[in-house]
BALOBA-1460 file (C-alpha; in Angstrom, 3 decimals):
// residues 166
<rec num="1" residu="m" x="97.040" y="58.679" z="90.528"/>
<rec num="2" residu="d" x="100.454" y="60.081" z="89.568"/>
<rec num="3" residu="g" x="102.353" y="62.786" z="91.465"/>
<rec num="4" residu="l" x="101.179" y="65.624" z="89.243"/>
<rec num="5" residu="d" x="97.517" y="64.840" z="89.923"/>
<rec num="6" residu="l" x="98.187" y="64.786" z="93.650"/>
<rec num="7" residu="l" x="99.927" y="68.163" z="93.463"/>
<rec num="8" residu="s" x="97.085" y="69.694" z="91.491"/>
<rec num="9" residu="l" x="94.601" y="68.389" z="94.061"/>
<rec num="10" residu="c" x="96.558" y="69.946" z="96.910"/>
<rec num="11" residu="k" x="96.517" y="73.363" z="95.231"/>
<rec num="12" residu="i" x="99.693" y="74.374" z="97.013"/>
<rec num="13" residu="n" x="100.387" y="78.080" z="96.970"/>
<rec num="14" residu="f" x="104.177" y="78.203" z="96.927"/>
<rec num="15" residu="e" x="104.276" y="81.991" z="97.404"/>
<rec num="16" residu="t" x="102.545" y="81.535" z="100.747"/>
<rec num="17" residu="m" x="104.641" y="78.539" z="101.797"/>
<rec num="18" residu="f" x="107.973" y="80.109" z="100.884"/>
<rec num="19" residu="s" x="107.212" y="83.757" z="101.445"/>
<rec num="20" residu="d" x="109.717" y="86.228" z="100.147"/>
<rec num="21" residu="v" x="107.335" y="89.123" z="100.671"/>
<rec num="22" residu="f" x="108.532" y="91.893" z="102.942"/>
<rec num="23" residu="a" x="106.484" y="94.930" z="103.961"/>
<rec num="24" residu="l" x="107.109" y="98.310" z="105.499"/>
<rec num="25" residu="v" x="105.308" y="101.610" z="106.025"/>
<rec num="26" residu="y" x="106.638" y="105.079" z="106.491"/>
<rec num="27" residu="l" x="105.399" y="108.537" z="107.343"/>
<rec num="28" residu="s" x="107.074" y="111.615" z="105.926"/>
<rec num="29" residu="t" x="106.442" y="115.321" z="105.834"/>
<rec num="30" residu="s" x="106.510" y="117.265" z="102.600"/>
<rec num="31" residu="l" x="109.212" y="119.901" z="102.258"/>
<rec num="32" residu="v" x="107.756" y="121.311" z="99.026"/>
<rec num="33" residu="a" x="104.216" y="122.138" z="97.948"/>
<rec num="34" residu="f" x="102.225" y="119.252" z="96.457"/>
<rec num="35" residu="d" x="99.026" y="120.031" z="94.615"/>
<rec num="36" residu="k" x="96.746" y="117.362" z="93.157"/>
<rec num="37" residu="a" x="98.560" y="117.334" z="89.788"/>
<rec num="38" residu="r" x="101.970" y="116.943" z="91.423"/>
<rec num="39" residu="i" x="100.719" y="114.124" z="93.681"/>
<rec num="40" residu="n" x="99.209" y="112.296" z="90.683"/>
<rec num="41" residu="e" x="102.501" y="112.712" z="88.786"/>
<rec num="42" residu="l" x="104.428" y="111.340" z="91.775"/>
<rec num="43" residu="a" x="102.053" y="108.384" z="92.102"/>
<rec num="44" residu="q" x="102.340" y="107.611" z="88.362"/>
<rec num="45" residu="h" x="106.150" y="107.709" z="88.501"/>
<rec num="46" residu="a" x="106.130" y="105.491" z="91.621"/>
<rec num="47" residu="s" x="103.757" y="103.048" z="89.935"/>
<rec num="48" residu="e" x="106.052" y="102.677" z="86.912"/>
<rec num="49" residu="k" x="109.145" y="102.208" z="89.085"/>
<rec num="50" residu="n" x="107.403" y="99.760" z="91.435"/>
<rec num="51" residu="k" x="106.173" y="97.716" z="88.491"/>
<rec num="52" residu="r" x="109.767" y="97.269" z="87.314"/>
<rec num="53" residu="l" x="110.827" y="96.300" z="90.858"/>
<rec num="54" residu="k" x="107.780" y="94.052" z="91.417"/>
<rec num="55" residu="i" x="106.746" y="96.133" z="94.433"/>
<rec num="56" residu="s" x="103.117" y="96.794" z="95.307"/>
<rec num="57" residu="g" x="101.436" y="99.087" z="97.799"/>
<rec num="58" residu="y" x="99.623" y="102.341" z="98.256"/>
<rec num="59" residu="l" x="100.255" y="105.996" z="99.005"/>
<rec num="60" residu="c" x="98.182" y="108.490" z="100.991"/>
<rec num="61" residu="f" x="98.804" y="112.232" z="101.214"/>
<rec num="62" residu="k" x="97.008" y="114.541" z="103.607"/>
<rec num="63" residu="d" x="97.888" y="117.837" z="105.251"/>
<rec num="64" residu="g" x="101.470" y="117.731" z="103.978"/>
<rec num="65" residu="l" x="102.076" y="114.181" z="105.217"/>
<rec num="66" residu="f" x="102.818" y="111.095" z="103.137"/>
<rec num="67" residu="f" x="101.906" y="107.624" z="104.372"/>
<rec num="68" residu="q" x="103.099" y="104.792" z="102.167"/>
<rec num="69" residu="y" x="102.865" y="101.011" z="102.386"/>
<rec num="70" residu="l" x="105.337" y="98.943" z="100.309"/>
<rec num="71" residu="e" x="105.565" y="95.164" z="99.833"/>
<rec num="72" residu="g" x="107.712" y="92.885" z="97.707"/>
<rec num="73" residu="n" x="111.143" y="91.276" z="97.681"/>
<rec num="74" residu="q" x="112.995" y="92.519" z="100.774"/>
<rec num="75" residu="g" x="116.059" y="93.685" z="98.837"/>
<rec num="76" residu="n" x="113.908" y="95.640" z="96.386"/>
<rec num="77" residu="v" x="111.719" y="97.193" z="99.093"/>
<rec num="78" residu="v" x="114.657" y="98.180" z="101.320"/>
<rec num="79" residu="g" x="116.577" y="99.495" z="98.304"/>
<rec num="80" residu="l" x="113.606" y="101.589" z="97.228"/>
<rec num="81" residu="m" x="113.166" y="102.877" z="100.767"/>
<rec num="82" residu="d" x="116.830" y="103.977" z="100.783"/>
<rec num="83" residu="q" x="116.110" y="106.030" z="97.646"/>
<rec num="84" residu="i" x="112.886" y="107.423" z="99.129"/>
<rec num="85" residu="e" x="114.754" y="108.554" z="102.268"/>
<rec num="86" residu="k" x="117.231" y="110.492" z="100.094"/>
<rec num="87" residu="d" x="114.460" y="112.353" z="98.206"/>
<rec num="88" residu="s" x="114.808" y="116.048" z="99.088"/>
<rec num="89" residu="r" x="111.080" y="116.748" z="98.601"/>
<rec num="90" residu="h" x="110.212" y="115.226" z="101.966"/>
<rec num="91" residu="e" x="111.634" y="114.107" z="105.300"/>
<rec num="92" residu="v" x="110.902" y="110.648" z="106.676"/>
<rec num="93" residu="l" x="109.544" y="110.964" z="110.219"/>
<rec num="94" residu="n" x="108.971" y="107.321" z="111.031"/>
<rec num="95" residu="l" x="109.674" y="103.985" z="109.353"/>
<rec num="96" residu="i" x="108.103" y="100.728" z="110.507"/>
<rec num="97" residu="h" x="109.297" y="97.384" z="109.184"/>
<rec num="98" residu="i" x="106.283" y="95.102" z="109.233"/>
<rec num="99" residu="g" x="108.614" y="92.312" z="108.169"/>
<rec num="100" residu="n" x="107.925" y="89.134" z="106.227"/>
<rec num="101" residu="i" x="104.292" y="88.489" z="105.422"/>
<rec num="102" residu="k" x="102.617" y="85.343" z="104.087"/>
<rec num="103" residu="e" x="101.496" y="86.887" z="100.823"/>
<rec num="104" residu="r" x="101.035" y="90.183" z="99.070"/>
<rec num="105" residu="k" x="98.142" y="92.227" z="100.360"/>
<rec num="106" residu="f" x="97.963" y="94.523" z="97.330"/>
<rec num="107" residu="r" x="98.739" y="92.424" z="94.284"/>
<rec num="108" residu="g" x="97.997" y="94.485" z="91.190"/>
<rec num="109" residu="w" x="98.522" y="97.815" z="92.924"/>
<rec num="110" residu="d" x="101.970" y="98.874" z="91.722"/>
<rec num="111" residu="m" x="101.295" y="102.096" z="93.582"/>
<rec num="112" residu="r" x="97.696" y="102.952" z="94.298"/>
<rec num="113" residu="y" x="97.157" y="106.523" z="95.403"/>
<rec num="114" residu="l" x="94.337" y="106.554" z="97.956"/>
<rec num="115" residu="e" x="92.850" y="110.020" z="97.954"/>
<rec num="116" residu="d" x="91.491" y="111.630" z="101.083"/>
<rec num="117" residu="g" x="87.869" y="111.140" z="100.007"/>
<rec num="118" residu="e" x="88.443" y="107.429" z="99.452"/>
<rec num="119" residu="l" x="89.614" y="106.969" z="103.039"/>
<rec num="120" residu="k" x="86.443" y="108.675" z="104.195"/>
<rec num="121" residu="n" x="84.310" y="106.413" z="101.970"/>
<rec num="122" residu="m" x="86.138" y="103.369" z="103.361"/>
<rec num="123" residu="q" x="85.396" y="104.603" z="106.893"/>
<rec num="124" residu="l" x="89.121" y="104.513" z="107.598"/>
<rec num="125" residu="e" x="89.710" y="108.246" z="107.877"/>
<rec num="126" residu="d" x="89.645" y="108.308" z="111.698"/>
<rec num="127" residu="m" x="91.913" y="105.273" z="111.986"/>
<rec num="128" residu="f" x="94.275" y="106.802" z="109.430"/>
<rec num="129" residu="k" x="94.402" y="110.134" z="111.292"/>
<rec num="130" residu="w" x="95.075" y="108.329" z="114.565"/>
<rec num="131" residu="i" x="97.906" y="106.251" z="113.063"/>
<rec num="132" residu="i" x="99.441" y="109.339" z="111.450"/>
<rec num="133" residu="t" x="99.337" y="111.237" z="114.745"/>
<rec num="134" residu="s" x="100.854" y="108.277" z="116.588"/>
<rec num="135" residu="m" x="103.645" y="107.894" z="114.023"/>
<rec num="136" residu="k" x="104.327" y="111.623" z="113.978"/>
<rec num="137" residu="t" x="104.529" y="112.125" z="117.719"/>
<rec num="138" residu="e" x="105.787" y="108.641" z="118.635"/>
<rec num="139" residu="i" x="103.252" y="108.480" z="121.476"/>
<rec num="140" residu="m" x="102.724" y="104.757" z="121.023"/>
<rec num="141" residu="a" x="105.035" y="101.787" z="121.410"/>
<rec num="142" residu="y" x="106.459" y="100.466" z="118.155"/>
<rec num="143" residu="e" x="104.743" y="97.057" z="118.364"/>
<rec num="144" residu="s" x="101.331" y="98.559" z="119.181"/>
<rec num="145" residu="l" x="101.641" y="100.991" z="116.307"/>
<rec num="146" residu="k" x="102.698" y="98.184" z="113.963"/>
<rec num="147" residu="e" x="99.662" y="96.140" z="115.057"/>
<rec num="148" residu="n" x="97.258" y="99.028" z="114.395"/>
<rec num="149" residu="i" x="98.785" y="99.679" z="110.980"/>
<rec num="150" residu="q" x="98.286" y="96.009" z="110.121"/>
<rec num="151" residu="k" x="94.616" y="96.304" z="111.161"/>
<rec num="152" residu="m" x="94.148" y="99.263" z="108.813"/>
<rec num="153" residu="i" x="95.883" y="97.372" z="105.999"/>
<rec num="154" residu="q" x="93.607" y="94.384" z="106.572"/>
<rec num="155" residu="q" x="90.529" y="96.647" z="106.363"/>
<rec num="156" residu="i" x="91.694" y="97.943" z="102.984"/>
<rec num="157" residu="v" x="92.333" y="94.357" z="101.826"/>
<rec num="158" residu="l" x="88.787" y="93.361" z="102.844"/>
<rec num="159" residu="l" x="87.318" y="96.313" z="100.952"/>
<rec num="160" residu="r" x="89.301" y="95.287" z="97.855"/>
<rec num="161" residu="r" x="88.011" y="91.704" z="98.115"/>
<rec num="162" residu="k" x="84.456" y="93.004" z="98.388"/>
<rec num="163" residu="k" x="85.227" y="95.106" z="95.274"/>
<rec num="164" residu="l" x="84.363" y="98.328" z="97.120"/>
<rec num="165" residu="i" x="87.677" y="99.755" z="95.888"/>
<rec num="166" residu="s" x="89.729" y="98.728" z="92.880"/>
């Protein structure tokens, strides 16, 4: 058996072994009115930009608050976050660096907008509200908040794998 056959048998996932995937989440409050059309336009623009930057993630908007998860190359994600923080349409209230992760959680989602009804259907609405409140009021320690956000992200990943959301 030559070396190539051995490698193919091992099925090594180099992205997992040499992870260059960085993730963060932020919460911001809208400073301008966002109706459904404006949110969809924002999500479409973000999707196009993220595709160019090879960033994936999702966006939620509820009661004037944005919650966004971003993952990709650390330089690209941090650079995009710098631009997001300068956007005059909102004010960032809290930013949590999840850090390096083994692999992308939301491959194929350049920027998926999760509408309020979808969170309810995923049975994540209560968890989402609790995380938002915790991020907004800073009533929870950073590490505990980060851990709970990761639990919510994992729930969304599981629902994607079960093809309950696309």
